[in-house]
N, CA, C and O atoms as a CHARMM CRD file, in Angstrom:
* protein
*
  300
    1    1 MET  N     78.61700  57.85900 118.70300 PROA 1      0.00000
    2    1 MET  CA    78.18000  58.90400 119.60300 PROA 1      0.00000
    3    1 MET  C     79.09500  60.10600 119.40000 PROA 1      0.00000
    4    1 MET  O     80.31400  59.97200 119.30200 PROA 1      0.00000
    5    2 ILE  N     78.48500  61.26600 119.34100 PROA 2      0.00000
    6    2 ILE  CA    79.23400  62.51600 119.20400 PROA 2      0.00000
    7    2 ILE  C     79.05800  63.29600 120.50100 PROA 2      0.00000
    8    2 ILE  O     77.93100  63.51600 120.94700 PROA 2      0.00000
    9    3 THR  N     80.16200  63.71300 121.10600 PROA 3      0.00000
   10    3 THR  CA    80.11800  64.51400 122.32600 PROA 3      0.00000
   11    3 THR  C     80.94600  65.77800 122.11800 PROA 3      0.00000
   12    3 THR  O     81.76500  65.85200 121.20100 PROA 3      0.00000
   13    4 THR  N     80.72400  66.76900 122.97800 PROA 4      0.00000
   14    4 THR  CA    81.50600  67.99900 122.91300 PROA 4      0.00000
   15    4 THR  C     82.28600  68.17500 124.20800 PROA 4      0.00000
   16    4 THR  O     81.87600  67.68600 125.26100 PROA 4      0.00000
   17    5 SER  N     83.39500  68.86600 124.12400 PROA 5      0.00000
   18    5 SER  CA    84.19700  69.11900 125.32300 PROA 5      0.00000
   19    5 SER  C     83.70800  70.36500 126.06300 PROA 5      0.00000
   20    5 SER  O     84.03600  70.55200 127.23400 PROA 5      0.00000
   21    6 THR  N     82.92600  71.22100 125.39200 PROA 6      0.00000
   22    6 THR  CA    82.33500  72.39800 126.01100 PROA 6      0.00000
   23    6 THR  C     80.86400  72.47500 125.61800 PROA 6      0.00000
   24    6 THR  O     80.43000  71.82600 124.66600 PROA 6      0.00000
   25    7 GLN  N     80.10300  73.27400 126.36000 PROA 7      0.00000
   26    7 GLN  CA    78.69200  73.44700 126.07200 PROA 7      0.00000
   27    7 GLN  C     78.53500  74.32100 124.83000 PROA 7      0.00000
   28    7 GLN  O     79.26300  75.29900 124.66300 PROA 7      0.00000
   29    8 LEU  N     77.59400  73.97400 123.96700 PROA 8      0.00000
   30    8 LEU  CA    77.33800  74.77000 122.76900 PROA 8      0.00000
   31    8 LEU  C     76.38500  75.90500 123.12500 PROA 8      0.00000
   32    8 LEU  O     75.45600  75.71600 123.91100 PROA 8      0.00000
   33    9 ASP  N     76.61200  77.08600 122.54700 PROA 9      0.00000
   34    9 ASP  CA    75.82400  78.27400 122.86700 PROA 9      0.00000
   35    9 ASP  C     75.00100  78.69100 121.65500 PROA 9      0.00000
   36    9 ASP  O     75.55700  79.02500 120.60900 PROA 9      0.00000
   37   10 TYR  N     73.67900  78.67300 121.79300 PROA 10     0.00000
   38   10 TYR  CA    72.76400  79.03500 120.70900 PROA 10     0.00000
   39   10 TYR  C     73.01100  80.44900 120.20400 PROA 10     0.00000
   40   10 TYR  O     72.92700  80.70000 119.00200 PROA 10     0.00000
   41   11 GLU  N     73.31400  81.37600 121.10700 PROA 11     0.00000
   42   11 GLU  CA    73.53400  82.76200 120.70200 PROA 11     0.00000
   43   11 GLU  C     74.83200  82.94000 119.90900 PROA 11     0.00000
   44   11 GLU  O     74.97800  83.91400 119.17100 PROA 11     0.00000
   45   12 GLN  N     75.75800  82.02100 120.05500 PROA 12     0.00000
   46   12 GLN  CA    77.05200  82.14900 119.38900 PROA 12     0.00000
   47   12 GLN  C     77.03400  81.47500 118.01000 PROA 12     0.00000
   48   12 GLN  O     77.33000  82.11900 117.00400 PROA 12     0.00000
   49   13 ASP  N     76.69500  80.20600 117.96100 PROA 13     0.00000
   50   13 ASP  CA    76.59700  79.45000 116.70800 PROA 13     0.00000
   51   13 ASP  C     75.39000  78.53900 116.79400 PROA 13     0.00000
   52   13 ASP  O     75.21000  77.83000 117.78400 PROA 13     0.00000
   53   14 ARG  N     74.56500  78.55500 115.76500 PROA 14     0.00000
   54   14 ARG  CA    73.35300  77.73400 115.77600 PROA 14     0.00000
   55   14 ARG  C     73.51900  76.44400 114.98900 PROA 14     0.00000
   56   14 ARG  O     72.76200  75.49400 115.18900 PROA 14     0.00000
   57   15 THR  N     74.49000  76.40100 114.10800 PROA 15     0.00000
   58   15 THR  CA    74.70700  75.20800 113.28700 PROA 15     0.00000
   59   15 THR  C     76.18900  74.88200 113.24100 PROA 15     0.00000
   60   15 THR  O     77.03000  75.75800 113.03700 PROA 15     0.00000
   61   16 TYR  N     76.49100  73.60600 113.43300 PROA 16     0.00000
   62   16 TYR  CA    77.86700  73.12200 113.33200 PROA 16     0.00000
   63   16 TYR  C     77.89300  72.03200 112.27200 PROA 16     0.00000
   64   16 TYR  O     77.01700  71.16800 112.24300 PROA 16     0.00000
   65   17 THR  N     78.89400  72.07100 111.40300 PROA 17     0.00000
   66   17 THR  CA    79.07300  71.04100 110.38900 PROA 17     0.00000
   67   17 THR  C     80.32200  70.24400 110.73700 PROA 17     0.00000
   68   17 THR  O     81.41700  70.79700 110.84000 PROA 17     0.00000
   69   18 LEU  N     80.14700  68.94500 110.91500 PROA 18     0.00000
   70   18 LEU  CA    81.25500  68.06800 111.27800 PROA 18     0.00000
   71   18 LEU  C     81.53500  67.11000 110.13100 PROA 18     0.00000
   72   18 LEU  O     80.62300  66.46000 109.61900 PROA 18     0.00000
   73   19 ASN  N     82.78500  67.02600 109.73300 PROA 19     0.00000
   74   19 ASN  CA    83.20300  66.03500 108.74600 PROA 19     0.00000
   75   19 ASN  C     83.78200  64.85200 109.51200 PROA 19     0.00000
   76   19 ASN  O     84.77500  64.99400 110.22500 PROA 19     0.00000
   77   20 ILE  N     83.16400  63.69400 109.36400 PROA 20     0.00000
   78   20 ILE  CA    83.52200  62.50600 110.12800 PROA 20     0.00000
   79   20 ILE  C     84.19800  61.48700 109.22600 PROA 20     0.00000
   80   20 ILE  O     83.72600  61.20800 108.12300 PROA 20     0.00000
   81   21 GLU  N     85.31100  60.93300 109.70500 PROA 21     0.00000
   82   21 GLU  CA    85.97100  59.83100 109.00600 PROA 21     0.00000
   83   21 GLU  C     86.15900  58.69500 110.00600 PROA 21     0.00000
   84   21 GLU  O     86.67000  58.90700 111.10600 PROA 21     0.00000
   85   22 ALA  N     85.74900  57.50100 109.62500 PROA 22     0.00000
   86   22 ALA  CA    85.91300  56.31500 110.47000 PROA 22     0.00000
   87   22 ALA  C     86.79900  55.31200 109.73200 PROA 22     0.00000
   88   22 ALA  O     86.66000  55.11200 108.52500 PROA 22     0.00000
   89   23 ARG  N     87.71400  54.68300 110.47700 PROA 23     0.00000
   90   23 ARG  CA    88.60900  53.66400 109.90000 PROA 23     0.00000
   91   23 ARG  C     88.59200  52.42800 110.77200 PROA 23     0.00000
   92   23 ARG  O     88.44300  52.50900 111.99100 PROA 23     0.00000
   93   24 ASP  N     88.74500  51.28300 110.13100 PROA 24     0.00000
   94   24 ASP  CA    88.83400  50.06400 110.92900 PROA 24     0.00000
   95   24 ASP  C     90.26800  49.87900 111.41500 PROA 24     0.00000
   96   24 ASP  O     91.14700  50.67400 111.08400 PROA 24     0.00000
   97   25 GLY  N     90.50000  48.84700 112.18900 PROA 25     0.00000
   98   25 GLY  CA    91.80600  48.63500 112.80000 PROA 25     0.00000
   99   25 GLY  C     92.75900  47.79800 111.96900 PROA 25     0.00000
  100   25 GLY  O     93.76600  47.32500 112.49600 PROA 25     0.00000
  101   26 ALA  N     92.48200  47.59900 110.69500 PROA 26     0.00000
  102   26 ALA  CA    93.35800  46.77900 109.85600 PROA 26     0.00000
  103   26 ALA  C     94.67700  47.50800 109.58700 PROA 26     0.00000
  104   26 ALA  O     94.79300  48.71700 109.78700 PROA 26     0.00000
  105   27 ALA  N     95.65400  46.74400 109.13200 PROA 27     0.00000
  106   27 ALA  CA    96.96700  47.30800 108.79800 PROA 27     0.00000
  107   27 ALA  C     96.83700  48.27700 107.62700 PROA 27     0.00000
  108   27 ALA  O     95.93200  48.16100 106.80100 PROA 27     0.00000
  109   28 GLN  N     97.77200  49.24500 107.57400 PROA 28     0.00000
  110   28 GLN  CA    97.79700  50.21800 106.48000 PROA 28     0.00000
  111   28 GLN  C     97.77400  49.47800 105.15500 PROA 28     0.00000
  112   28 GLN  O     98.48800  48.48700 105.00000 PROA 28     0.00000
  113   29 GLY  N     96.99000  49.91800 104.21100 PROA 29     0.00000
  114   29 GLY  CA    96.85500  49.25300 102.92600 PROA 29     0.00000
  115   29 GLY  C     95.64000  48.34000 102.88000 PROA 29     0.00000
  116   29 GLY  O     94.98200  48.24800 101.84400 PROA 29     0.00000
  117   30 ASP  N     95.32700  47.65900 103.98800 PROA 30     0.00000
  118   30 ASP  CA    94.13800  46.80800 104.07400 PROA 30     0.00000
  119   30 ASP  C     92.99900  47.53000 104.80100 PROA 30     0.00000
  120   30 ASP  O     91.90100  46.99300 104.95400 PROA 30     0.00000
  121   31 GLN  N     93.27900  48.73300 105.23400 PROA 31     0.00000
  122   31 GLN  CA    92.34200  49.48400 106.05900 PROA 31     0.00000
  123   31 GLN  C     91.13000  49.94800 105.24200 PROA 31     0.00000
  124   31 GLN  O     91.27100  50.43600 104.12000 PROA 31     0.00000
  125   32 LEU  N     89.95500  49.78600 105.82000 PROA 32     0.00000
  126   32 LEU  CA    88.72800  50.29700 105.21200 PROA 32     0.00000
  127   32 LEU  C     88.31900  51.56200 105.95400 PROA 32     0.00000
  128   32 LEU  O     88.52600  51.67700 107.16200 PROA 32     0.00000
  129   33 SER  N     87.73200  52.51600 105.21900 PROA 33     0.00000
  130   33 SER  CA    87.30600  53.76000 105.84800 PROA 33     0.00000
  131   33 SER  C     86.05100  54.28200 105.16400 PROA 33     0.00000
  132   33 SER  O     85.70000  53.85600 104.06300 PROA 33     0.00000
  133   34 GLY  N     85.40400  55.18400 105.81800 PROA 34     0.00000
  134   34 GLY  CA    84.22800  55.84800 105.26200 PROA 34     0.00000
  135   34 GLY  C     84.14300  57.24900 105.82100 PROA 34     0.00000
  136   34 GLY  O     84.65000  57.53000 106.90700 PROA 34     0.00000
  137   35 THR  N     83.49800  58.12700 105.07100 PROA 35     0.00000
  138   35 THR  CA    83.34700  59.51100 105.51300 PROA 35     0.00000
  139   35 THR  C     81.88400  59.92600 105.39900 PROA 35     0.00000
  140   35 THR  O     81.12800  59.38800 104.58900 PROA 35     0.00000
  141   36 THR  N     81.51000  60.87800 106.21200 PROA 36     0.00000
  142   36 THR  CA    80.16700  61.45400 106.15900 PROA 36     0.00000
  143   36 THR  C     80.20800  62.84500 106.76100 PROA 36     0.00000
  144   36 THR  O     81.18100  63.21600 107.41600 PROA 36     0.00000
  145   37 THR  N     79.17400  63.59600 106.54500 PROA 37     0.00000
  146   37 THR  CA    79.03600  64.92800 107.13400 PROA 37     0.00000
  147   37 THR  C     77.84100  64.91000 108.07600 PROA 37     0.00000
  148   37 THR  O     76.77000  64.41200 107.72700 PROA 37     0.00000
  149   38 VAL  N     78.03200  65.45000 109.26100 PROA 38     0.00000
  150   38 VAL  CA    76.96800  65.55300 110.25500 PROA 38     0.00000
  151   38 VAL  C     76.71400  67.02900 110.50200 PROA 38     0.00000
  152   38 VAL  O     77.64200  67.78700 110.78400 PROA 38     0.00000
  153   39 ILE  N     75.45500  67.43700 110.39400 PROA 39     0.00000
  154   39 ILE  CA    75.07600  68.81900 110.67700 PROA 39     0.00000
  155   39 ILE  C     74.33300  68.82800 112.00500 PROA 39     0.00000
  156   39 ILE  O     73.32900  68.13400 112.16700 PROA 39     0.00000
  157   40 VAL  N     74.83000  69.62100 112.95800 PROA 40     0.00000
  158   40 VAL  CA    74.23700  69.72000 114.29100 PROA 40     0.00000
  159   40 VAL  C     73.55000  71.06900 114.40600 PROA 40     0.00000
  160   40 VAL  O     74.19000  72.11100 114.26200 PROA 40     0.00000
  161   41 ASN  N     72.24200  71.05200 114.66700 PROA 41     0.00000
  162   41 ASN  CA    71.47600  72.28200 114.89600 PROA 41     0.00000
  163   41 ASN  C     71.27300  72.43400 116.39400 PROA 41     0.00000
  164   41 ASN  O     70.69800  71.55800 117.04000 PROA 41     0.00000
  165   42 VAL  N     71.74400  73.54800 116.94700 PROA 42     0.00000
  166   42 VAL  CA    71.62600  73.81000 118.37800 PROA 42     0.00000
  167   42 VAL  C     70.28600  74.49100 118.63200 PROA 42     0.00000
  168   42 VAL  O     69.96700  75.50000 118.00300 PROA 42     0.00000
  169   43 LEU  N     69.50000  73.93400 119.55800 PROA 43     0.00000
  170   43 LEU  CA    68.20500  74.51000 119.91500 PROA 43     0.00000
  171   43 LEU  C     68.38600  75.47400 121.07800 PROA 43     0.00000
  172   43 LEU  O     69.26900  75.29500 121.91600 PROA 43     0.00000
  173   44 ASP  N     67.54300  76.49200 121.11700 PROA 44     0.00000
  174   44 ASP  CA    67.63800  77.49300 122.16700 PROA 44     0.00000
  175   44 ASP  C     66.99200  76.98600 123.45000 PROA 44     0.00000
  176   44 ASP  O     65.97000  76.30100 123.42800 PROA 44     0.00000
  177   45 VAL  N     67.61100  77.34000 124.55900 PROA 45     0.00000
  178   45 VAL  CA    67.08000  77.04900 125.88700 PROA 45     0.00000
  179   45 VAL  C     66.96200  78.37800 126.60800 PROA 45     0.00000
  180   45 VAL  O     67.84200  79.22900 126.48200 PROA 45     0.00000
  181   46 ASN  N     65.89800  78.56800 127.35400 PROA 46     0.00000
  182   46 ASN  CA    65.73100  79.81400 128.08700 PROA 46     0.00000
  183   46 ASN  C     66.72800  79.84600 129.24100 PROA 46     0.00000
  184   46 ASN  O     66.45000  79.34700 130.33100 PROA 46     0.00000
  185   47 ASP  N     67.88900  80.43800 128.98600 PROA 47     0.00000
  186   47 ASP  CA    68.93000  80.51000 129.99800 PROA 47     0.00000
  187   47 ASP  C     69.05300  81.91300 130.60500 PROA 47     0.00000
  188   47 ASP  O     70.04400  82.22500 131.26500 PROA 47     0.00000
  189   48 ASN  N     68.04000  82.75200 130.37600 PROA 48     0.00000
  190   48 ASN  CA    68.02100  84.10400 130.92900 PROA 48     0.00000
  191   48 ASN  C     66.79800  84.25700 131.82100 PROA 48     0.00000
  192   48 ASN  O     65.66800  84.03900 131.38500 PROA 48     0.00000
  193   49 GLY  N     67.02900  84.62600 133.04600 PROA 49     0.00000
  194   49 GLY  CA    65.92400  84.84100 133.97300 PROA 49     0.00000
  195   49 GLY  C     65.16600  86.10800 133.64300 PROA 49     0.00000
  196   49 GLY  O     65.67400  86.96000 132.91300 PROA 49     0.00000
  197   50 PRO  N     63.94300  86.25200 134.17300 PROA 50     0.00000
  198   50 PRO  CA    63.17000  87.47100 133.90500 PROA 50     0.00000
  199   50 PRO  C     63.81200  88.69600 134.56200 PROA 50     0.00000
  200   50 PRO  O     64.43300  88.59300 135.61900 PROA 50     0.00000
  201   51 ARG  N     63.65300  89.84400 133.92500 PROA 51     0.00000
  202   51 ARG  CA    64.17300  91.10300 134.46000 PROA 51     0.00000
  203   51 ARG  C     63.03400  92.10300 134.51600 PROA 51     0.00000
  204   51 ARG  O     62.24600  92.21200 133.57700 PROA 51     0.00000
  205   52 PHE  N     62.94800  92.83400 135.62000 PROA 52     0.00000
  206   52 PHE  CA    61.90400  93.82000 135.81000 PROA 52     0.00000
  207   52 PHE  C     62.53800  95.18500 136.03700 PROA 52     0.00000
  208   52 PHE  O     63.65300  95.28500 136.55100 PROA 52     0.00000
  209   53 GLY  N     61.81400  96.24700 135.64700 PROA 53     0.00000
  210   53 GLY  CA    62.32300  97.60200 135.80000 PROA 53     0.00000
  211   53 GLY  C     62.36700  98.06900 137.24400 PROA 53     0.00000
  212   53 GLY  O     63.25400  98.83400 137.62300 PROA 53     0.00000
  213   54 ASP  N     61.41100  97.61400 138.05700 PROA 54     0.00000
  214   54 ASP  CA    61.35000  98.01300 139.46500 PROA 54     0.00000
  215   54 ASP  C     61.52300  96.78200 140.34800 PROA 54     0.00000
  216   54 ASP  O     61.33500  95.65000 139.90200 PROA 54     0.00000
  217   55 ASN  N     61.88800  97.02400 141.61600 PROA 55     0.00000
  218   55 ASN  CA    62.04000  95.91500 142.55800 PROA 55     0.00000
  219   55 ASN  C     60.70300  95.38100 143.05700 PROA 55     0.00000
  220   55 ASN  O     60.59000  94.20500 143.40300 PROA 55     0.00000
  221   56 SER  N     59.67100  96.26200 143.09300 PROA 56     0.00000
  222   56 SER  CA    58.35000  95.81100 143.53200 PROA 56     0.00000
  223   56 SER  C     57.28100  96.62800 142.81700 PROA 56     0.00000
  224   56 SER  O     57.54100  97.73100 142.33600 PROA 56     0.00000
  225   57 TYR  N     56.07500  96.06600 142.75600 PROA 57     0.00000
  226   57 TYR  CA    54.93400  96.70400 142.11300 PROA 57     0.00000
  227   57 TYR  C     53.74600  96.58400 143.06100 PROA 57     0.00000
  228   57 TYR  O     53.57700  95.55700 143.71900 PROA 57     0.00000
  229   58 THR  N     52.92300  97.62600 143.13200 PROA 58     0.00000
  230   58 THR  CA    51.74500  97.62100 144.00700 PROA 58     0.00000
  231   58 THR  C     50.53300  98.05000 143.19000 PROA 58     0.00000
  232   58 THR  O     50.58900  99.03100 142.44900 PROA 58     0.00000
  233   59 GLU  N     49.44700  97.31400 143.33100 PROA 59     0.00000
  234   59 GLU  CA    48.18600  97.63300 142.67200 PROA 59     0.00000
  235   59 GLU  C     47.05300  97.35900 143.63300 PROA 59     0.00000
  236   59 GLU  O     47.16500  96.49000 144.49700 PROA 59     0.00000
  237   60 SER  N     45.97000  98.08700 143.49300 PROA 60     0.00000
  238   60 SER  CA    44.75500  97.84000 144.26600 PROA 60     0.00000
  239   60 SER  C     43.75700  97.12400 143.37000 PROA 60     0.00000
  240   60 SER  O     43.64700  97.41600 142.17800 PROA 60     0.00000
  241   61 VAL  N     43.02000  96.16800 143.97400 PROA 61     0.00000
  242   61 VAL  CA    42.06400  95.37800 143.20900 PROA 61     0.00000
  243   61 VAL  C     40.76700  95.29000 143.99800 PROA 61     0.00000
  244   61 VAL  O     40.76900  94.93800 145.17800 PROA 61     0.00000
  245   62 ALA  N     39.66200  95.61100 143.33800 PROA 62     0.00000
  246   62 ALA  CA    38.35400  95.46000 143.98600 PROA 62     0.00000
  247   62 ALA  C     38.07200  93.98100 144.18800 PROA 62     0.00000
  248   62 ALA  O     38.48900  93.15200 143.38000 PROA 62     0.00000
  249   63 GLU  N     37.37400  93.64900 145.24900 PROA 63     0.00000
  250   63 GLU  CA    37.16400  92.24000 145.57800 PROA 63     0.00000
  251   63 GLU  C     36.18300  91.54300 144.64900 PROA 63     0.00000
  252   63 GLU  O     36.11600  90.31400 144.63600 PROA 63     0.00000
  253   64 ASP  N     35.41600  92.30900 143.86700 PROA 64     0.00000
  254   64 ASP  CA    34.42000  91.68000 143.00700 PROA 64     0.00000
  255   64 ASP  C     34.80600  91.67700 141.52300 PROA 64     0.00000
  256   64 ASP  O     33.93500  91.50000 140.67100 PROA 64     0.00000
  257   65 VAL  N     36.08600  91.86600 141.19300 PROA 65     0.00000
  258   65 VAL  CA    36.48800  91.85300 139.78000 PROA 65     0.00000
  259   65 VAL  C     36.40500  90.43300 139.23200 PROA 65     0.00000
  260   65 VAL  O     36.53700  89.45400 139.96600 PROA 65     0.00000
  261   66 ASP  N     36.18500  90.35100 137.93100 PROA 66     0.00000
  262   66 ASP  CA    36.12700  89.06100 137.25600 PROA 66     0.00000
  263   66 ASP  C     37.48700  88.36400 137.35100 PROA 66     0.00000
  264   66 ASP  O     38.52700  89.02200 137.37600 PROA 66     0.00000
  265   67 GLU  N     37.47100  87.05000 137.40300 PROA 67     0.00000
  266   67 GLU  CA    38.73200  86.30300 137.56000 PROA 67     0.00000
  267   67 GLU  C     39.65300  86.43100 136.35000 PROA 67     0.00000
  268   67 GLU  O     40.83400  86.09500 136.44100 PROA 67     0.00000
  269   68 THR  N     39.14000  86.90400 135.23200 PROA 68     0.00000
  270   68 THR  CA    39.98200  87.09700 134.05200 PROA 68     0.00000
  271   68 THR  C     40.54000  88.51500 133.96200 PROA 68     0.00000
  272   68 THR  O     41.28200  88.83000 133.03200 PROA 68     0.00000
  273   69 TYR  N     40.19000  89.37000 134.91900 PROA 69     0.00000
  274   69 TYR  CA    40.65000  90.76100 134.93900 PROA 69     0.00000
  275   69 TYR  C     42.16800  90.80600 135.10000 PROA 69     0.00000
  276   69 TYR  O     42.71900  90.15400 135.98600 PROA 69     0.00000
  277   70 VAL  N     42.84200  91.57300 134.24700 PROA 70     0.00000
  278   70 VAL  CA    44.29100  91.75700 134.33500 PROA 70     0.00000
  279   70 VAL  C     44.58700  92.82300 135.37800 PROA 70     0.00000
  280   70 VAL  O     44.16400  93.97100 135.24000 PROA 70     0.00000
  281   71 ILE  N     45.30400  92.44600 136.40300 PROA 71     0.00000
  282   71 ILE  CA    45.60200  93.37300 137.49500 PROA 71     0.00000
  283   71 ILE  C     46.76200  94.29000 137.13600 PROA 71     0.00000
  284   71 ILE  O     46.67600  95.50600 137.31000 PROA 71     0.00000
  285   72 ILE  N     47.84000  93.70900 136.63700 PROA 72     0.00000
  286   72 ILE  CA    49.00800  94.48700 136.25700 PROA 72     0.00000
  287   72 ILE  C     49.75800  93.71100 135.17700 PROA 72     0.00000
  288   72 ILE  O     49.82000  92.48100 135.19400 PROA 72     0.00000
  289   73 GLN  N     50.31800  94.45900 134.25100 PROA 73     0.00000
  290   73 GLN  CA    51.13900  93.82700 133.22100 PROA 73     0.00000
  291   73 GLN  C     52.50800  94.48500 133.26900 PROA 73     0.00000
  292   73 GLN  O     52.63300  95.70300 133.14700 PROA 73     0.00000
  293   74 VAL  N     53.51900  93.66900 133.44700 PROA 74     0.00000
  294   74 VAL  CA    54.89500  94.15200 133.56400 PROA 74     0.00000
  295   74 VAL  C     55.64800  93.71200 132.33100 PROA 74     0.00000
  296   74 VAL  O     55.58800  92.54200 131.95100 PROA 74     0.00000
  297   75 GLY  N     56.34900  94.61900 131.70800 PROA 75     0.00000
  298   75 GLY  CA    57.05500  94.23000 130.48800 PROA 75     0.00000
  299   75 GLY  C     58.34100  94.94500 130.28200 PROA 75     0.00000
  300   75 GLY  O     59.02900  94.70500 129.29000 PROA 75     0.00000
């Protein structure tokens, strides 16, 4: 199992390369070991809330508009 002591940030680094070495508990000289490389790809999470230019928006809508009618688009 690989764990981190801090949270990884997608905006800072997207890929981490770890060189791993494992050794058994035998005495020096009889010890067996192996190495490998692990590549960790950090996926993005939406950690930013939406932002709007104004605090509120007001629009008028006729009562008989189609249900697919776009009332307002904020971007």
